C-alpha positions, -999 to +999 in steps of 0.1 A: +131+070-427+157+091-410+133+107-386+123+072-372+159+062-367+165+094-347+133+087-326+146+053-317+180+067-308+164+093-285+150+068-259+163+074-224+170+045-202+185+043-167+178+036-131+163+064-110+185+088-090+170+074-059+155+039-060+137+040-027+100+046-035+088+046-071+054+054-086+031+027-100+002+033-125-031+019-112-050+033-141-071+056-120-069+091-105-096+083-078-083+084-042-071+050-031-081+044+005-065+011+014-042-017+001-039-054+010-013-079-002-026-111+016+002-136+013+031-122-007+042-090-025+028-101-059-010-104-057-027-075-040-059-055-038-067-018-033-100+001-030-108+034-047-141+052-049-169+026-055-147-002-068-117-024-061-085-030-082-062-060-083-027-067-093-011-101-099+024-089-109+035-068-080+018-037-090+031-034-126-005-037-139-038-032-121-072-045-132-105-030-122-128-056-105-165-059-112-180-046-080-183-044-051-213-023-057-209+001-028-206+037-018-172+050-010-149+020-002-127+026+028-109-007+036-101-041+021-088-072+038-081-108+028-075-129+060-059-161+047-053-162+010-059-142-022-094-156-028-115-148+002-117-112+012-139-084+026-144-047+016-163-021+037-176+013+028-196+042+039-233+036+048-226+004+067-218-016+035-199-049+038-191-071+007-174-105+005-156-123-023-146-159-024-131-159-059-104-134-058-126-104-064-144-117-096-177-115-078-188-099-045-218-107-023-234-080-001-236-089+036-260-075+061-242-053+087-273-041+105-260-005+105-259+025+083-228+042+099-196+046+079-173+016+082-135+022+082-114-008+091-114-046+091-095-073+111-097-111+109-072-122+135-065-159+128-088-171+100-116-160+077-144-169+102-140-146+132-135-109+123-142-074+134-152-042+115-152-007+130-163+028+121-189+053+130-201+089+123-194+121+143-206+115+178-211+077+174-189+047+172-196+012+159-179-022+163-192-053+145-182-089+150-187-121+129-180-157+139-193-173+107-172-157+080-195-127+076-228-146+074-240-126+103-226-095+121-233-086+157-229-050+170-207-048+201-210-023+229-180+001+229-171+028+253-166+055+227-185+086+215-165+091+183-158+070+153-133+042+155-107+043+127-087+011+134-090-022+151-062-048+157-062-083+173-025-091+172-023-128+180-058-142+186-095-132+186-096-125+223-072-096+230-076-066+208-072-028+205-091-001+188-083+036+181-103+066+168-111+102+168-105+126+198-081+102+216-103+071+215-082+042+225-098+009+236-088-026+247-107-059+250-095-092+265-127-112+259-132-111+222-150-077+222-177-085+247-164-056+268-141-028+258-122-006+283-109+029+277-071+031+277-058+062+295-030+080+276-035+118+281-038+127+244-068+142+225-054+136+190-074+119+164-059+083+160-061+066+126-040+034+127-027+009+152-001-019+151+010-046+175+038-063+155+044-096+173+023-098+205-001-079+226+026-062+247+044-038+224+023-016+201+020+017+183-007+041+174-005+071+150-026+101+142-030+139+139-002+163+145+024+137+135+016+117+167+033+083+173+026+067+206+042+034+218+032+010+246+055-017+261+030-030+286-001-040+266-016-005+266-013+004+303+009+034+294+018+051+262+048+073+254+053+097+225+079+089+198+086+121+178+094+116+141+105+151+136+074+158+114+040+172+122+019+160+092-012+139+099-002+103+100-028+079+087-011+045+087+015+024+106+029-010+097+056-029+115+067-059+094+091-069+123+093-061+159+119-034+154+114-021+118+083-001+111+068+025+087+043+053+091+027+074+063+004+103+060-002+138+047+021+155+021+035+122+010+052+117+044+069+083+050+090+077+081+109+045+090+124+031+122+147+002+126+150+003+164+114+000+176+106+037+172+135+052+192+144+071+161+127+078+129+141+087+094+120+106+069+122+089+035+118+104+000+084+091-012+085+109-045+049+123-039+033+151-021-001+135-022-018+124+010-010+088+017-038+068+034-022+033+039+011+016+040+018-021+040+049-043+039+035-078+032+064-102+037+093-083+053+110-050+056+121-045+020+090-047-003+062-023+006+034-003-009+017+030+000-015+043-015-033+077-013-049+106-030-053+111-068-047+074-075-013+074-059+005+040-055+042+039-046+063+009-041+097+002-026+119-030-030+147-018-008+129-007+024+126+028+011+163+035+017+172+040-019+205+035-037+223+062-057+226+052-093+239+067-126+218+095-140+197+088-172+216+087-204+207+082-241+210+046-254+226+050-288+230+022-313+267+022-308+262+015-271+240-015-275+265-038-258+271-014-229+245-026-203+227-003-180+222-016-144+186-013-133+175-017-097+137-016-092+127+009-119+135+014-156+129+049-168+120+052-205+122+089-216+099+107-240+111+118-274+118+153-284+111+148-321+095+171-347+064+149-346+062+148-308+062+110-310+066+091-277+092+064-275+079+030-264+096-003-261+094-039-252+116-055-226+128-089-238+144-117-219+175-136-231+152-160-251+137-130-270+104-133-253+086-100-244+082-098-207+071-062-202+056-034-224+075-003-215+059+031-215+075+066-212+086+074-177+092+050-148+084+013-152+084-011-123+107-041-130+111-053-095+089-084-100+113-096-127+140-121-119+175-106-118+194-111-151+201-097-185+173-082-206+170-062-238+151-030-246+136-031-281+120+001-295+085-006-306+076+025-326+067+023-363+098+020-386+119+015-356+157+010-356+164-027-351+191-020-325+184-033-290+199-021-257+211-044-230+201-039-193+209-058-162+181-061-136+194-065-101+180-066-066 
């Protein structure tokens, strides 16, 4: 049929104009509160609403996990590997999995306050969970892998949003609403208020390599840095004023912050200067993580938003999208990170779909209209084969690069 030949010829294929951050499809429009890739950039978890989702292919596909049966999930953390992890939620809920999220077991937290952040500093045995409701903070500790949780005494009258023990389970920091900033040097037995002169709500904290140099972010675009283990803090303006919810430094000098209006900022000099990146979204971002270095990272947020970068968010200018005609089958398109498959403008409003084949002819990815994340694939030559009914048999060559 002539119409089907024209549909196949109408597919659009090319790299994006800016390859920095690209959208992924988690299969949900529920707000995604947190993300955790425990050991690499391939297998990861995220929490949204009352359930968790999991990817084993670098975010190309996401599966909804059975449970945890909670209220609103707020944080997820896998301390050592991809099998044993914890999720916390509102109402004091803590669940644990030891089989990669296939099943979850409810643990007794002893509190009904909202829980907001998790930290297991060195293994899956000793960990901390923090949270609270307006006017009250809570900090919990376990030393038996979550079997029992003990409430610690903290010097804070507002919820604690984040807790970090950078190198061991003795020296840690916590940050929260209304300028709450705390430090412990005895494993949480005592917490001292850290003076800094700011009343901003703090939402995230990061000490990249030790207990000396650290960062905290929060409302009003606030970024504070300490170079003396929290004794003093100095502001680091990003040039933005959006609420910042998350900070992650994969190395001592290179770090990222994310927040409202899809804001993502990057520094490569320890926060002396920050560059705003093109995130491709205006949705509120709640968490950012670079699991294994400065190049591959994920950010999650409102309305089921998940974005990914494989080049540190910097982006590379590439050729604009072009039609792939049968006559051009041997003219390869260079793809870096994302392959964009266009929709069809046919009389029947049919969408153009395709399979991505490797050089052996094996289908390695089902392509859908719009952006498709190909960053997990090994660099090399691939072929786009239209998969609509009565398709043209022509295939188009693409080269996937890093």
